N, C-alpha and C positions, 0 to 999 in steps of 0.2 A: 436291720433296719432299724429306722427312728423308734423311740419308746411311744406309747400309745398315750399322747396328750388329751387324752379325754376318758374321764372316770364314766363308765356307764355300765348300763346292765346289772346282772349280779352284784357287783362291786359296787356298785352306785349305791343300792338299795341298803345292801352291807351296811355302807358306811352311816346313810341315811338314820339306817334302824338303831345302831349303837349309838347315835349321837356324837361321831368322831367325824375330823376333818384332818383331812390329807394335805400336805404343800410339801413340795419340793423347794430344797434352797439349797443352796451353796456351802453343804457340810458333809465332811468325810463320814459320818455314820449314822444312822436311825436314832432317834431319839424320840421319847413319846413325854407331850406338857400333860398331866392329869388335871391342874388347872383349867386350861383352855381345850380339855379334850383334843389336843393339836397333836398328831403324830407328822414329825418331820422329817422328812425320807430327802437322800442325797439325789442330785439330778443325775440318772442314768442317760449313757448313750448305747446304741446298737445292742438295745433291747427289743425283742418281740414282744407282740402286744400278751402274747400267753404267759411270758418270763417277767413281764411286766407286772401283769395281775397276779399272779405267784407270788411275786417279791411285796406287791403292798396285802395282799389277803397274809402272807407270813407275819408281816411287821402287825398288822391288825391285830392277829390274835395272841401276839407277845404283848401289844397295848390293852388289850382286855381282860387277860388272864394272867399275866406274869406278873409280880410286884417287882418295885422298882427298886427297893433294897434286897441285894443277893447276900447270901451267908459268908462269911470269909472260909469259914472249917472244911468246903469243898472246892474240887477241882473245877475251873470253871468250865472246860473243853465237855468235861463229863456231863456237867449240868446241863450246859448250852444243850448238847445233841438229846440227852432225855427230856426236856424241857420241848423241844421241837415235836417231840413226837405226841406230846401230851397235847401242847395247843393247838397243832395241825388237825388231831383228831377232834376236838372240842369245836373247830370251826367248819369239819367235813360236816359234823352231826347237824349245825345249827345252822349249816349254808350249804343244802344239799348243792347248788349249782357249782361248787368251788371243788367239789372231787375231779369234774374235767381238768379244770384248771390246773390243780395239782397233778395231776398225773401226766398231761401236756408240756406242764410247765420242765418238770425237774425231769422229761426226755430229752428238753432241749437241752438243758444242762447237761444231762448225762454226754449226749452229743459233743459237747463244747469242750469236754473233760473238765468240768467246775470242780471235779472232786479230788484231781490227781491222781488217779487209779488207773488209767488208759493202758498202762503198760506193765499192768499188776496183778497178778491173782488175786480175785477180789475176796475168795475163801482162804488167803493166807496173810490177810489184815489182820491187825487188831481187832480183836471184839468188838471194842465200842466203836470203831469205824463200820464193823459189819453191820451192827445193829444201827448207825446211823442210816447207811447206804441201804438197808433191808427198807426200811420207813419213809425211804424218798425212791422209790420205785425200782428197787433190786431186786424181785421176789426170787427169785431162784438162788440164794444166797444159803450156805451149808453151815448148819450149826450142827454141836453135838445135844445130846438129850440134857446135860449138865448146864449148858449154854440157852437152850430154848426156854427153859424155866423162865430165865431173864431177860429175854425178848419178849416174852407174854407177858410180863410183870413190868416193861417198860410200855407196853401195848394198852394197860391195865390203869395206869397211875391216872386220879382225877384230881388230886389235888397240889398244889406245889409242894409242900411239906413231904408229899409220898414220894415226888421228884426228888426232891434233896437228900430224904434217905437211903433211894435207891443207889444216886449218884456215888455218896459216901461210901456205902456198902459195896458196889461195885466196883471203886477205884481201888479200895483196901483189897480185895481179891484179886485184882489184874496186878496189885503191887506186888502180893505174895509170889503170884505166877511167874512174875520178872527175877522177882530175887531167886527162885526155885531154879529159873532159865541159868541164873548166873552163877548158881553152886554146882549147878551138873556141869559146866562147859571144862574139856579136856585141858588139862594144864600140864601138859607134856609138851618137852622139845622146846620151853622157854622158862627163864629165872622169873616169870611175874609170879606171883603172890598177892590173891585177891583178900581183901578184908570184907565181908559180907556188910558190914555197918559203913564203910566206906560208900557204898552204891544204895543205901537205904533212902526212899526220899520221902521228905515230909509234903504232909501236903500244901503248905506254903510254898515249898521249892518247888511241887510239879507244877503249881499254879503260876509261879513264874516262868518255867521251864513252855509253858503251853503259850504263854505271852508271846517269849520270844518266836514259838515255832509260827503265830499268828504274821510275824514280820515278815518273816522269809521258811516258807513250809519246808521249800528245797534242800535248806540247808541239814543236814544231821544234827541230831543234837550231840552238844559237846560236855562231859561231865568235869566238873573241876576237882575230884575225886584221883585224879591220878597226873599231877602235873609232868612226872617225868616219862610220858609218854612219847617225847621227842626224841626217843633214843637211836640208836644204829638201827641199820637197816632191816638186821634180822628181828629187831623187836617191835618195827613198825608192820612186819609182816607177819607177825603172831597173831593167833587167833583174837579176836576182841570181843568182849562181853557185848550185847546188842545194845546197853545202855550210853556206850560209849562210841557209837557207830559203826561198827561192826558188822558183819551179812551174815553173823550166825543166828538171828530169829529175830520176832516183830517185839519191839517195844510194847506191851500191852496197859501201859498210862500215858500213851500220847494219842490222840485223838486227831491223826494227822488229815484227815478228808473233811471238819471241821474246818481246820487251819484254812487249807487249802480253800476251800468255801468262802470262807471271809477275804482270801487274799485276791480269788478271783471277780470277787464282788467289787472290790478296789478297785481291779481294772476295767469294772463299767461307768465308775466316776466320769462325770466330764469337769474335767478340771477348766478348761475354755469357756464353761456356759456363762449365759447371761443371767443375769438375776430376775427370777420368776416371781410376778405379782397376781397377786387371787383378790379379784374385784367382786364384789357382791351387790347384789340388786337391794336397791333401798325398800325401806317401808315406808309406803305413801298415805299421808292424810288425806282422800279424793276428797273433803271437803274443802279443802285449802286448795286444792288442786284443781279441780273442774269449776268452771265458770257455769251454772244453770242455765237451762234453756228458758226458762221465765225472765232473767235478768238479760239477758242477752234480746230476746222478742222485745222487753218493754222498751230497751235502747233503740234498739231499731225501729220502733213505731214511733217514738220522739223524735226521732230525727229526721224521719220522713213525713212524719205530721203537725210537729209543734213547730216549724218555721216562722218566723214575723217577714213577710214581706215589704218592704218601702213604700210599695204603691199597690194599686189593683189590678193593674196591668200586670205587674210582674208575680202577683199571688196566682192570676189566671194562667198566664204561662207554666207557671211552676206545676199547678194541678194538672194540666194537660199533659206534661213530662211524665209524671208521677203516674197519672191513669193509661197512659200509654203502655209504661212498664207492668203496671197489674194486668192489662188485657194480655200482655204478652204471656204471663204467667198463668192466665184460665185458657190462653189459646194451646199450649203447651199441656195444659193435664189435660185438655179434652184429646189433642192428638195421640195422647202419650195411652189413654185409656184402652186403645188396642193392642198397643203392644205388652200392657199390663195383662190385660184379658189370655193372651195369645200364652203368656208364662204362667198363669194359673191353671189354664187348660193343661199344658205339658205337664206341668207338676202334678196334678191330678191322676195324669196319665201314669205317669211315671210312677209315683207314689202305690197307685194301684197295682203295676205289675210288681212291682217289687213284694208287694203283699202277698201277692198270688204266690211267687216263687218260695215266700217263705212259710206258708199255708203248709200243714199238716190235715191227714184224714184218720180219724181214731175212730173204731170200734165203739157204738155203746150194749150194755147190756139189754136193751129192747129189741124184740123180733120186727124185722120190716114184714108187716103179713101180705104185700103187693110182692115179697119172695119167695113166699112159702111154697109157690108150684115148683120150683128149681131144687129143693132139699136134696132132691136123690143127685144132682147134679154139682151142687157147690154148698161149700159150709159157710157161704158169704151170704144169710139172710139177716143181718142185723142192721138195725139202721146203725147210720155212721153222720157225724159230726165234722164240720171244719173248722179248725183252729187257728187264729192267724193270731202271731205274737205281738205282742205291743210293739209299736214302734218309739223312737226317742221324740222328745219332744225338742224341738229345734231352737235356739236363738241366734241373734244376729248382732254383732258390732261391728263398726265401720269405721277407721279412721279415714279423715278426708284431709287431703295435702290444702293447707291454705296460707302456703308461701308464694312470695311474688314471682314467683318463674310461671304460677298457673295462673296469673291475670287474664292472660289471654283464649285460656281454655277454660276456665271455671265455671263458666254459665253451661256451655257444654256437660262438664264431669257432673255437676248439680243436678241437672237433667238426668243423669245416669241414675244418681243417688237416688233421684225422687222416683224413678222406674221399681228399683229395689224397695224403698219405702212403702210407696202403694201396691205392691206385690205381696210382702208379709202383712200390711195390714189387710188384704183379701184372704191370706189363708192362715191368718192368725198366729204369725210366726212375732214374737217379741223381738225389738230392736232398740241398739242406740246409736246415734250417729253423732259423731265428736270429731271437731275440724282441731287443728295441732298449729300454730305457730310459736315463731320466737322474735324477740328484737322488737316489741310493741307497748304500750303501756298496759293492753288489755283491761280486762275487767277490774285488776287490782288499783290502777291506778298511778303508780308508782314503780320502780324496780327494784331498788334494795330495801330490805329488810333488817336494822338493827346493823348488829356490824358486821355479819357474815354475808358473802354475797352468795349464795345457795338458796332455793326454794325454801318456805316456809314448809312447805309442806313433807317436808323429809328432814330427819333430823342429821345432820352431818357425823361422819364416822370415816376413821381411817380407810383407804384403800376399801372405797365404796363407789357405783356409779353414781353418779352427781345428775341434778335438774336444775340448769341455770334460772336464775332469779326471772329472766324475761321470758320465760315459756310459760305458756296457758294452754290451757286445754279447755276447748269451748264444746258443750253438750249443744249441738245444734237440735236436733230431734228425739223425740222419745216416744214408746210405745204406752207410756204412763199417762203421757200428755192425753186431755179429753179430746174430743175429735176437733172443736172448733179452736181450741189451742195449739193444737199440731198445725191446723190449716193456718191460723196466723204465723205461726213458725215459718212454716214451708213459704209462706208470702213474702213477708220480708227479707227472709233471706236471699230469696230469687231477687228482689229487689236491690240487695247490696250487691250481689254478683251483678246484676244489670247494669248498676251504678258505676261499676269498675272503670266501663267503657262509653259512660255517657256523662260527661263532665256537666251538662244542663241539670243533671237532677243531683249529682254530687253522693260517692258513700260516707259511710260513718267511720269519722278515722280512728276510734275506739277499737273497732273491729278489723282494720285492713290487713292487708297481706302481709306477711313476714318470712322469717327462714323455716327451715325444716326439721324441726326436731321430733323428726318419727319414733328414733329410737327412746326419747325419753317419754313420749306419749305412751310407747308400749311397755316403757317400766309397770306401769300401774296396771296392766292388762289382766293379770292374775285376782285383784282385787276388783276389778270392774267386773270381771266376769261371775266373779263368786258372789258378788252384790246383786247381779240378773239373775242369777240361778237362784237366788232365795226370793227374788221379788215377784219373778214372772215363772217359778218352778220347772224352772228348762234343766236338761239333763246334757244336752248336746248341744255346743257353741261353735258359730262360725264366725271369725275373725275377717274382715277384709279391710286391706291397705291400700287405697287408692291415691296414687301420688304420681307426679312427672320426671321424678328423678330419683338421686340416693338422698338418703338422711344425711345429715350432719354429721360430722364427728361425735364418735359417744365423749363426754366427759368423766372424770373421777375427781372426789374430795381430795383436796390438798390444803395445807396451810402456808399461807404467805411466808416469804423470809425479808420482805422489804422492810424495809424500817419505819415506815409509815404506816403501815397496816399489819406489822407481825403477829404471826399467829392468827389470823382471821383464815377462816375457811374460805374458800372460793372453789368453782369448776374446772377443773385441769382437763384441755383438750388430750385425748389419745393420739390424735393424729401429728401432734409437735415432741410427744415424748418418745426420745431414742435411747438404745443401750439396755434396753427389759422387753423381756418376754411376758405378755398379758392374757388371762384368764379371767374369762366368767365363771363363777358358781354360783351353784343354788343350795343352800342349806337343805331344804325342804327335801329333796330327792337325791342330795350327795352330788349330781351330774355336773362336772365341771368340763368346759370346752375353749381351747388355745382361741384366739379372737386373732382376726387381720385386723392392724391398725391404721390399714390404709384407708381412706377417706371413701374407695370405691366399693368398698367390701363392707359398709357398716348396714345395711338393710340387710344384706343376704345372713351376715353376723348374726345378729339379733334378734332377728327373726327365726334363724335356724335352732339358736339357744333357747329360745322361747316355746318352739315349735319340741324340742326334748321335753322338757319340765312340764307340759300340758297336754290335755287329752282332746284341743281345738282340731277344728278345721282351716287352716291359713291357708288365706285367698289372697295372691296379690294382684292389683289390676296399674299398671305400669302404660302412662300415656307417652307414648314418645314418636318422632319420626322414623324414617326408615335408617337414616344411619345409626342413630340412638339403637335401633333394635338390632340391627346388626350385629353391634358391637356387641350386646348382652347376648345374643345368640352363641357370638364365638367365645365368651368369657365363660359361659356356665353348659353350654350345649353344641361345643363344637362339632363333635361326631356325627351330631343331627343338622348341621347348619343349612345342608341344601334342601332338606326338608323344609325346616321351618321358614327360609326366605322363600320357596315355593308356595306354603302355604301363606305366607303374608302377602304377596303379589295377586296370588288368585282372593283369598277372602278378606285381606286388610286385619287382619289379626293372626296370632300365633300366641303358643302357649309352652310352659316346658315346666315338667311336674320334679319335683323333689330337689333338684339343683341347685332352686335359687332361695333356698330358705324356707320356700313357701312350698306345701303342700300341692299347689298348682298357682304358677305366674302366667299371668294374662299378659301380651303385649299389643295394645292398640294404637290407630294414630291418635294422635291430641288434638283433632279438631274433628268435630260433626258427630260425635257419638251420643249425642243425647236426645236426639230427635225422634219421636215415635216412627213419624214418616217424615220424609222430607217431600216439597213439592214438586210437580214435573217441569224442570226448565227448559223451554225448547227455543234452541237460536233460529231463527228463521231471516230469511232475503226477503226483501218486498212481499210481509205477509204470506210467505208460500214456506211452510215447514217440509225440508226435504226427508224422506227414506233413511239418510243415515243418522242426521240429527234427531229424530224421532226414537231410533234405535239406541242412540247414545244418550241421549235424555231420561229413557226407560231403564236403561241399563244402571243410569249412575241412580235413578230414585231407588230400585230394588236392591242394590249393593250396599245402599245405606240403610237401607232397612232391616235386611236380614244382618247386616255387620251387628248391628243392635241387637237383636235379636238372639244372634249366635252366641256373643257372649253371654247376656244374661240368660240364655239357656243352658251356658256351659254353667253355669253356677246355681240354676237348680239341680243339676244333675248331681254335683255334690251333697246336696239335702233332702234328693228326695227317697 
């Protein structure tokens, strides 16, 4: 199995709580940067999710509890084994969710013989190895009464100093035990004369020996004390002391299982792995990023009403065109009232039904006098009250695609938005509607700011998601606007969309359509929602993304290497970067997610990431033709393709839950979706309409009407 490249759940909360950052790099061993609070781990391969979580949790324990400086007067293997016991005990106590992770993870490692004891009787190995295996899942290990005292002491250590003290004491005892074994070896039948002093191991010698064992745990330890061991055949067949690699006993001063484990971990390291790069969300100054609705409305007002015409005839003709656009808006507003009222009715019905399901009946201490006559038959003679739990106050944030590809559908799309806005006004749901675009001057009036080619709303930092200087977030509509101001904003925004295909009227160039920086707009979601919650006192927020295509590829900050602007920050596209693996990381929650740098996966990638680190309800509305819809169905829901295709053909829309990044993603035709109702148009011959033509016209009329209601009805299901 490949390693879990997403840090989430218990592990993510652990890392966030301890203010730790975990990164995988092309390193041979794990290390901890105390200043940056950064834990660097090797890039492992073929490790299951459970083993990965175990290894990360274990190394986090060392980062939190083990000092960087180790004493020199203690055997490293003994110290490592006993310190593992202490830090894993502390981790399980602080984070109970890791208990299962450690248990299941070590079970997998046992199965894969990470400790090198598959062919051995674990009750016959060295005492330090038995301690190591006991605390790593081998709970049926046998100990003598004398040994159990030290096993319990190992499990009771609280400080690193206690571990050091125990390691020194235990190593000394095991050293004496090795010497006792050596002294008791039979010396008959050979001419070898052993001097115990030759085999006495100092702490430094044993330490070096342990390091050699880490390099090759399967190679028997060799002693330099007897250089004449390469004698004749009889001498080589003679019994050897255990410290010389013979089979007369176990070397108690060697922690072979620790060395085997380290060697096995080395085998997990992916030597051919690409470099991993971690990208953080930028901190955004909303006041420098969002162009307020008041500014937008004023600009549009003066554009449409402040023109100086060359003649009275030209002025009259222009006013006729302008009034025509205004009448189109008023006509739509009137026709949409039926759709909005329908939505409100459905919402109130669903809300009432949900409240009824959640209500509870409780008995009071007051006797119901009307039920006294039944006291012999029932004890239920007390008055009852019905308690309905308080529902959550909902808010709505909508991102509207203001890109050039929306030009032919932008007016119908805006009508859909207006239906939602009027619905929110009727049921008192606070809302914000933002348009996102790039590639035009926008409200700031120029492209670049100073030497850096990144947006002034963020401070560029290395390995941080970037917002290009040509990106604007346009606050079109807000529930904080006064009723009159909101009406003016809606009217002139309607005129702007109407004028995109009315050359006589002419649209405002300052807020023309541009690119599709959906990802950049969503970077500010948490800050926008936090502000909405503060201002409107809402507890649950629904985020809607309405677009006709994929978000343009994400960028990250990088410094230019070109001579003319060397050292300047700029936004570098992920789609044009090769040879590296990229991860999105949220330092607040600790969640980390590998991202697909392919441009076609940008929307699902960024939305899926943000959905994991927020508690919002993410709804996607994708305007598309049948071919685009089929492609999305195959990409994200191939198993349900036939069902989705059938639904589209029958109802002219379909939805996918969870698999597109969104809580639910709706796909609907890119034309004719904003109307409240459409007039019945009947083709007739010789002023006579046939029965078939009447049926066709009525079916089309009802289809457009119900499609619109079905989509909006699906939305209110999310918030009812």
